[in-house]
C-alpha positions as CSV (number, residue, x, y, z in Angstrom):
1,M,112.6,83.8,106.8
2,S,115.4,84.1,104.3
3,N,114.4,85.8,101.1
4,P,110.7,85.9,101.8
5,V,108.3,86.8,99.0
6,F,106.8,90.2,99.6
7,G,103.0,90.6,99.2
8,K,99.9,89.4,101.0
9,A,101.6,86.2,102.2
10,L,103.3,88.4,104.8
11,R,100.1,89.4,106.4
12,K,100.3,86.4,108.6
13,D,103.2,88.0,110.3
14,F,101.1,91.0,111.4
15,C,98.1,91.5,113.7
16,F,95.4,92.1,111.1
17,E,92.0,90.5,111.3
18,P,91.1,88.1,108.5
19,G,90.0,89.7,105.3
20,Y,91.3,93.2,106.0
21,I,93.1,94.8,103.0
22,P,95.6,97.2,104.6
23,L,96.2,100.0,102.0
24,G,96.1,102.9,104.4
25,H,99.3,102.2,106.2
26,G,100.5,105.8,106.2
27,S,97.8,106.8,108.7
28,F,98.6,104.6,111.7
29,G,101.1,102.0,110.7
30,A,101.1,98.4,111.8
31,I,103.2,96.1,113.8
32,P,104.4,92.5,113.3
33,N,103.4,89.9,115.8
34,V,107.0,89.5,117.0
35,V,107.0,93.3,117.8
36,K,103.7,93.0,119.7
37,Q,105.1,90.2,121.7
38,K,108.1,92.3,122.7
39,L,105.8,95.2,123.5
40,R,103.9,93.0,125.9
41,E,107.2,91.8,127.5
42,Y,108.2,95.3,128.3
43,Q,104.8,96.1,129.7
44,D,104.9,93.0,131.9
45,K,108.4,94.0,133.2
46,S,107.1,97.5,134.1
47,E,104.3,95.9,136.2
48,A,106.4,93.1,137.8
49,H,108.6,95.6,139.7
50,P,107.5,99.2,139.0
51,D,110.1,100.8,141.1
52,R,113.1,98.9,139.8
53,W,111.9,99.2,136.2
54,N,111.0,102.9,136.2
55,R,113.8,104.1,138.4
56,F,116.8,102.1,137.0
57,E,116.1,99.8,134.2
58,M,113.8,101.6,131.8
59,I,116.1,104.5,130.6
60,P,119.0,102.2,129.4
61,V,116.6,100.3,127.2
62,I,115.2,103.5,125.8
63,E,118.8,104.8,125.1
64,K,119.7,101.6,123.4
65,N,116.8,102.0,121.0
66,L,117.7,105.7,120.4
67,M,121.2,104.5,119.6
68,L,119.8,102.1,116.9
69,L,117.7,104.9,115.5
70,S,120.7,107.3,115.4
71,K,122.6,104.7,113.2
72,L,119.6,104.4,110.9
73,M,119.3,108.2,110.7
74,N,123.1,108.9,110.6
75,C,123.1,111.3,113.5
76,D,124.5,111.4,117.1
77,S,122.3,109.6,119.6
78,Q,122.8,112.5,122.0
79,D,120.8,114.7,119.6
80,I,117.6,112.7,119.5
81,N,114.8,111.9,122.0
82,F,111.5,110.1,121.9
83,V,108.1,111.8,121.9
84,S,104.7,110.3,121.2
85,N,104.1,111.5,117.6
86,S,105.0,114.1,115.1
87,S,102.2,116.4,116.2
88,E,103.8,116.5,119.6
89,A,107.2,117.0,118.1
90,A,106.0,120.0,116.1
91,S,104.4,121.6,119.1
92,T,107.5,120.9,121.2
93,V,109.7,122.9,118.8
94,L,107.2,125.7,117.9
95,R,106.0,126.3,121.5
96,S,109.6,126.1,122.9
97,Y,111.5,128.3,120.5
98,P,111.9,131.9,121.9
99,F,109.9,133.7,119.2
100,K,109.3,137.5,119.5
101,A,106.2,139.3,118.5
102,G,106.4,140.0,114.8
103,D,108.8,137.2,113.9
104,K,108.0,135.5,110.7
105,V,107.6,131.8,110.1
106,L,107.6,130.4,106.5
107,C,105.2,127.5,105.9
108,Y,103.2,125.8,103.1
109,Q,99.5,125.2,102.9
110,T,100.2,121.5,102.4
111,A,101.5,121.1,106.0
112,Y,99.7,118.5,108.1
113,V,96.6,119.9,109.9
114,N,98.0,119.5,113.4
115,V,101.2,121.3,112.4
116,N,99.1,124.1,110.9
117,K,97.2,124.3,114.2
118,A,100.5,124.6,116.1
119,L,101.5,127.4,113.8
120,E,98.1,129.1,114.4
121,F,98.8,128.8,118.2
122,I,102.1,130.6,118.0
123,R,100.5,133.2,115.8
124,D,97.7,133.8,118.3
125,Q,99.7,133.4,121.5
126,Y,103.0,135.1,120.6
127,G,102.2,137.4,117.7
128,V,104.2,135.4,115.2
129,Q,103.5,136.2,111.5
130,L,102.8,133.2,109.2
131,I,104.1,133.5,105.6
132,T,102.2,130.8,103.8
133,I,103.2,129.5,100.3
134,E,100.5,127.9,98.2
135,L,101.6,124.8,96.3
136,N,99.4,123.5,93.5
137,Y,100.6,120.0,92.5
138,P,101.8,118.5,90.3
139,M,104.9,120.7,90.6
140,E,108.6,120.2,89.6
141,D,111.1,120.4,92.5
142,Q,112.7,123.4,90.9
143,E,109.4,125.3,90.7
144,I,109.0,124.8,94.5
145,L,112.6,126.1,95.1
146,E,112.1,129.1,92.9
147,L,108.7,130.0,94.5
148,T,110.2,129.7,98.0
149,K,113.2,131.9,97.0
150,Q,110.9,134.5,95.6
151,V,108.9,134.6,98.9
152,I,112.1,134.8,101.0
153,D,113.5,137.6,98.8
154,R,110.2,139.5,99.0
155,E,109.9,139.3,102.8
156,H,113.5,140.1,103.4
157,A,113.4,143.1,101.2
158,K,111.0,144.7,103.7
159,S,113.7,146.4,105.7
160,D,111.3,147.9,108.3
161,E,109.9,144.4,109.2
162,P,111.4,141.4,111.0
163,R,113.0,138.7,108.8
164,I,111.8,135.1,108.6
165,K,113.0,133.3,111.6
166,L,112.1,129.7,110.8
167,A,110.7,127.6,108.0
168,V,108.4,124.6,108.4
169,I,109.2,122.1,105.7
170,D,107.6,118.7,104.9
171,A,109.8,115.9,103.8
172,I,106.8,113.9,102.5
173,S,103.4,115.6,102.8
174,A,100.4,113.6,103.7
175,A,97.8,115.2,101.4
176,P,98.7,115.2,98.7
177,A,101.1,112.3,99.3
178,V,104.3,113.7,97.6
179,I,108.0,113.9,98.3
180,F,109.0,117.5,99.0
181,P,112.5,118.7,98.0
182,Y,113.3,119.1,101.6
183,K,117.1,118.9,101.4
184,E,117.3,121.6,98.8
185,I,114.8,123.8,100.7
186,T,116.7,123.3,103.9
187,K,119.9,124.5,102.2
188,L,118.0,127.5,100.7
189,V,116.5,128.7,103.9
190,Q,119.6,128.2,106.0
191,E,121.6,130.3,103.4
192,N,119.1,133.0,104.2
193,D,119.7,132.7,108.0
194,I,116.4,130.9,108.5
195,L,116.1,127.9,110.8
196,A,114.8,124.7,109.1
197,M,112.2,122.5,110.9
198,I,111.6,119.3,108.9
199,D,108.3,117.4,109.4
200,G,109.5,114.0,108.4
201,A,106.5,112.2,109.9
202,H,106.4,109.7,106.9
203,T,110.1,109.3,106.3
204,I,111.7,106.7,108.5
205,G,111.0,103.3,107.0
206,Q,109.7,104.8,103.7
207,I,112.8,106.7,102.4
208,E,116.4,106.9,103.5
209,V,117.0,109.5,106.2
210,D,120.6,110.9,106.4
211,I,120.7,113.8,108.9
212,R,124.3,114.6,108.4
213,S,123.8,115.0,104.7
214,F,121.6,118.1,105.1
215,D,122.0,119.3,108.7
216,P,118.5,120.5,109.6
217,D,117.9,122.5,112.7
218,F,115.0,120.4,113.8
219,F,113.7,117.0,112.3
220,F,111.1,114.5,113.5
221,S,109.7,111.3,112.2
222,N,107.1,108.8,113.4
223,C,108.5,105.4,114.0
224,H,105.0,103.9,114.1
225,K,104.0,104.8,110.5
226,W,106.5,103.0,108.4
227,L,109.1,101.3,110.7
228,F,106.7,98.8,112.3
229,V,107.1,100.3,115.8
230,P,104.0,100.4,118.0
231,R,102.0,103.7,118.3
232,G,102.9,106.2,119.4
233,S,106.6,106.5,118.8
234,C,108.3,109.5,117.2
235,V,112.0,110.5,117.2
236,L,112.8,114.2,117.6
237,Y,116.2,115.5,116.4
238,V,117.5,118.9,117.5
239,A,120.9,120.2,116.3
240,Q,123.2,120.9,119.2
241,R,123.2,124.6,118.2
242,N,119.5,124.8,119.1
243,Q,119.1,122.3,122.0
244,G,119.1,124.9,124.7
245,Y,115.8,126.4,123.4
246,I,113.8,123.2,123.2
247,H,111.8,121.7,126.1
248,P,109.2,118.9,126.1
249,T,105.5,119.8,126.2
250,T,105.3,118.2,129.7
251,L,107.9,119.9,131.9
252,T,109.6,117.8,134.6
253,F,112.3,118.0,137.3
254,A,115.1,118.6,134.7
255,Y,113.7,121.8,133.2
256,K,116.1,124.6,133.0
257,H,116.0,127.9,131.1
258,H,118.8,128.4,128.6
259,P,119.3,131.8,127.1
260,D,121.9,130.3,124.8
261,G,120.6,127.8,122.3
262,S,123.8,125.9,122.2
263,D,123.6,124.9,125.9
264,T,123.0,121.2,125.6
265,S,123.3,120.4,129.3
266,T,119.7,119.4,129.9
267,F,118.4,118.3,126.5
268,K,118.6,114.6,127.3
269,S,117.4,114.7,130.9
270,E,114.4,117.0,130.1
271,F,113.1,114.4,127.7
272,I,113.2,111.5,130.1
273,P,109.6,110.4,129.9
274,P,107.3,111.1,132.8
275,T,105.1,108.3,134.2
276,I,103.7,106.9,131.0
277,D,103.8,103.6,129.2
278,T,107.2,103.8,127.3
279,S,107.2,100.2,126.0
280,N,106.5,101.5,122.5
281,Y,109.8,103.4,122.5
282,M,111.6,100.2,123.3
283,C,110.4,98.2,120.3
284,V,112.6,99.8,117.7
285,E,115.2,97.1,118.1
286,E,112.7,94.3,117.5
287,A,111.2,96.1,114.5
288,L,114.6,96.5,112.9
289,K,115.3,92.8,113.5
290,Y,112.1,91.9,111.7
291,R,112.9,94.3,108.8
292,E,116.3,92.8,108.5
293,S,114.7,89.3,108.2
294,L,112.9,90.7,105.2
295,G,116.1,91.7,103.5
296,G,116.7,95.1,105.2
297,E,115.8,98.7,104.6
298,E,116.9,99.0,101.0
299,A,115.0,95.9,99.9
300,I,111.9,97.0,101.7
301,R,112.0,100.5,100.2
302,E,112.5,99.1,96.7
303,Y,109.5,96.9,97.0
304,T,107.1,99.3,98.7
305,H,108.0,102.0,96.1
306,K,107.6,99.6,93.2
307,I,104.2,98.3,94.3
308,A,103.0,101.8,95.0
309,V,103.9,103.0,91.5
310,Q,102.5,99.9,89.8
311,G,99.4,99.8,92.0
312,G,98.8,103.5,91.5
313,A,99.0,103.1,87.7
314,L,96.6,100.2,87.8
315,V,94.0,102.1,89.9
316,A,94.4,105.2,87.7
317,K,93.7,103.1,84.6
318,M,90.6,101.6,86.2
319,L,89.3,105.0,87.1
320,G,90.3,106.6,83.8
321,T,92.4,109.2,85.5
322,Q,96.1,109.6,86.3
323,V,98.6,109.5,89.2
324,L,99.7,112.8,90.7
325,E,103.3,113.0,89.4
326,N,105.7,115.4,87.8
327,S,107.8,115.0,84.7
328,A,110.9,114.0,86.7
329,K,109.0,111.3,88.7
330,T,110.2,112.7,92.0
331,L,106.9,112.9,93.8
332,T,106.1,109.3,94.7
333,A,107.8,107.3,97.4
334,S,105.6,104.5,98.8
335,M,102.4,106.5,99.0
336,V,100.7,107.3,95.7
337,S,98.0,110.0,95.0
338,I,95.5,109.0,92.4
339,E,93.1,111.4,90.8
340,L,89.4,110.6,91.1
341,P,87.1,111.0,88.1
342,P,84.7,113.9,88.1
343,F,81.5,113.3,90.0
344,N,78.3,115.2,90.8
345,T,76.9,115.1,94.3
346,T,74.8,117.2,96.6
347,L,77.2,116.4,99.4
348,K,79.4,119.2,100.7
349,D,83.2,119.0,100.2
350,S,83.5,118.3,104.0
351,E,81.2,115.4,103.7
352,I,82.7,113.7,100.6
353,G,85.9,112.4,102.3
354,P,84.1,110.8,105.3
355,F,81.4,109.3,102.9
356,I,84.1,107.5,100.9
357,M,86.2,106.5,103.9
358,K,83.3,104.9,105.8
359,K,82.2,103.0,102.6
360,L,85.8,101.7,102.1
361,I,86.1,100.6,105.7
362,Y,82.8,99.1,106.5
363,E,81.7,97.7,103.1
364,Y,85.1,96.9,101.4
365,N,87.3,96.3,104.4
366,T,90.1,98.6,103.3
367,M,91.0,102.3,103.6
368,A,92.2,105.2,101.6
369,P,91.9,108.9,102.6
370,T,90.4,111.3,100.0
371,Y,91.3,115.0,99.7
372,K,91.2,117.9,97.3
373,N,94.3,119.3,95.6
374,N,94.4,122.1,93.0
375,G,90.6,121.8,92.4
376,K,90.6,118.0,91.9
377,W,89.8,115.1,94.2
378,Y,92.5,112.5,95.0
379,T,92.8,109.3,97.0
380,R,96.0,108.0,98.7
381,L,97.0,104.4,98.6
382,C,100.1,102.9,100.3
383,G,102.6,100.4,99.2
384,Q,103.8,98.1,101.9
385,V,105.6,94.7,102.3
386,Y,102.3,92.9,102.8
387,V,100.3,94.2,99.8
388,D,100.3,93.3,96.1
389,L,98.6,94.4,92.9
390,D,95.4,92.4,93.7
391,D,94.9,94.6,96.7
392,F,95.2,97.8,94.6
393,E,92.7,96.2,92.1
394,H,90.3,95.6,95.0
395,A,90.6,99.3,96.0
396,G,90.0,100.4,92.4
397,K,86.8,98.3,92.1
398,A,85.6,99.7,95.5
399,L,86.3,103.3,94.5
400,L,84.3,102.8,91.2
401,A,81.3,101.5,93.1
402,I,81.5,104.2,95.8
403,L,81.8,106.9,93.2
404,D,78.7,105.6,91.5
405,E,76.9,105.8,94.8
406,L,78.2,109.3,95.3
407,N,76.8,110.4,92.0
408,K,73.4,109.4,93.3
409,Q,73.6,111.4,96.5
């Protein structure tokens, strides 16, 4: 597979049914056939001799895959563990950290819904105060930094109230699909003695991740969204200075309370998986081998970004609208947000997204989530190694037809 041509010709390498046009990759990801084969091999091993596998042979394979991920992320393998998905990772950090009643957590309204619900939980259960910043895209990175600084200065000026303890920061938000200036925001909050929790659900496999370059307190990313690893597989990074505070959502034999956050003694053992199917965690190696056969991470990122930008521009032209982007062109990675033209419908806002999504899936055999941002409706399309401009054109035609139907509702 030396120097393969990216585009729809690569779909034969994946598990898709004939005719499916996969433009919604950011939601659930996809795996190549070679990764599916490796997944089945590990599942067969676990059934052939459950005691030998689960007691002695499983953990070394998991640790090998974590080592490979640590090299990809530029961090120490002792500082990362697997969990099932980014929602679990967010809950793991937020429900473990020893918040006190009144502590403040900084967040943005663009956070993923499940992360927002975890924030609501610690608010309701522990009395944490949520300080939410509204972001109305398109925005320049500097605008976001200045707005965040203003909120921090305002809250920390209240000398009779607790200071902000932690900030929840997207690396790439899902809706709207934009890159967030997460490295700069991490530096800003840490300079103000605020812990930085980075939701990098969409990062690994889509953009370069270099943990040592910005030293977050907490970071997590799904491997099943963009890295071609089976669902659900997520890597959770915790800086050593905080590992004593963090415990998995399912507590096991290794649990131990640590008053000192820098106590790292049980961080690895507490995250040894309980009795579940861990084969998805073991497929990072095979996924990376396949990606290397395509030219490696940089070549993949270059293509998926390029096709997203070109495809987004094509669909925006077909719709007579524009792509959600700022003047510095820093918002788009391999997911592109495209404004929908105005429409009139009797459907409620909560009904519009499902209406469009079901039409795309069942009548046009593709998918694109739809959401509202800053008073306008957008759709999200994903660039990937197995799509080309014809696929984006198909989506544009489908959206035009569906919007015409929507106007008649």
